[in-house]
C-alpha positions, 0 to 999 in steps of 0.5 A: 856859670854866673855867680852872685852873692850867696844868701846862705852861708856855707857852714853850720849856723847858729839859730840866729844866723839860720833865721837871718839866712831864711830872711835873706832867702825870702828877700831874694825871692820875695815876689814868688814866695810871698805871692804863692803864700798869699794865694795859699793863705787866701784859699785857707781862709776861704776853706776855714771861714764857713767851718769857723762859722759852723762851730761858732768860733769868735773873731778876732782870733777865732777863739774856741766856743765854750758852748760848742767846744767839740766842733770848735776844737775840730775846726782848730785842729783842721786849722793847724793841719792846713797850716802844716800843709801850706808849709809843706807846699811852700817848703818845696818852692823855698827848697828850689830857691835855697840851692841857688841861694847856697851856691850863689847862683842867680835864679829866676822865679819862672825857673824855680816855679817850673822846677817845683811843678815838675815835682808837683805830684810828689810834692802833693803826696808829701803835703797829703802825708803831712796833712794826715799825720798832723790832723791825727796827732792834733786831735789827741790834745796836740801833744804828739802834734808838736813832735810830728810837726817838728820832724816833718819840716824837712820833707818838702825841701828834701824832695826838691833839692835831693830829687828823691821820692816822697816817701824817702823825702819824709824818711830823710826829714824824720832822720835829719830833724830827729838827730838829737831833735835839733832840727825839730826844736828849731822848726818848733821855735820858729813856728812859736815865734811867728804865732806870737808875731801873728797874735800881736799883729792880729790884736793891732789890726782888730784894735784899729778896725774897731775905731771905725767898724764894730765887731760883729758887722760883716765889714769887720769880719771881711776885714779881719779875714783879709788881715789874717790872710796877709799876716799868714802869708808873710809868716808862711813864706818866712817859715818855709824859708826856715825849713829850706835853710834848716835842711841845707844847714843840717846836711852841712852839719850831719853829712858834710855838704859844705865839705863836699861842695868845697872839694868839687869847687877845688876840682873844678867839677859841676856842683849838684846838691843832690849828688853831694850827699855823704850818707851816714858820715858825720863830718862835723 
């Protein structure tokens, strides 16, 4: 089979190396991942805008309304839930791209999309479970949400890469991300970093817009929604790639995936990531 340069190193990675690999994966499949992320981010804005108007959340960042704190807190929780759900859906797509990215194999967007669509019903189950858990935990002062968000990130990549059922995928995510909480901490770290980046870009966008348009006008509202959709699309695609790379990296660290692949290559056998798992064996 034709091979190209692998975008994901075949070894356990540091946090910085993992982020670099995620960006390389995003570059390799940018039209597909960014396009899908933009569609989902636009749908999210269309869903949340009427809810934010109802709860009197204010632009440019949809702050909580002091006079309607209960309603605006509920909408905020729905917002973090939709983010997690979008990451679950994109995580399946990034997981499909991560396998060829690790093995150095070419992958066309159409083939990756078809692979994910074949797992579509199971991926929707994972997304629904993610949404339910994140909404419930976010309503409780966000404290349980932090842990659950960190533990759920590997479910969608596991579903597509390992071709397991949705419940086993969720179980593998909790098991791998919860091992020493390393995976959960990395996922939370990536998410918090992008919260800071999105805030900076939102501030900049609002400041530039206010040169020409006054806050409160319809044009300002529509422009800010468009800016948030674009910024969120880049963030979601990047975070989904982090989830996919983190899943494979954790398998190398915990299950010896890199060792198994190296052995198969030396023997000249075909490599299937789903059958290369060494369950229960901590090689490293």
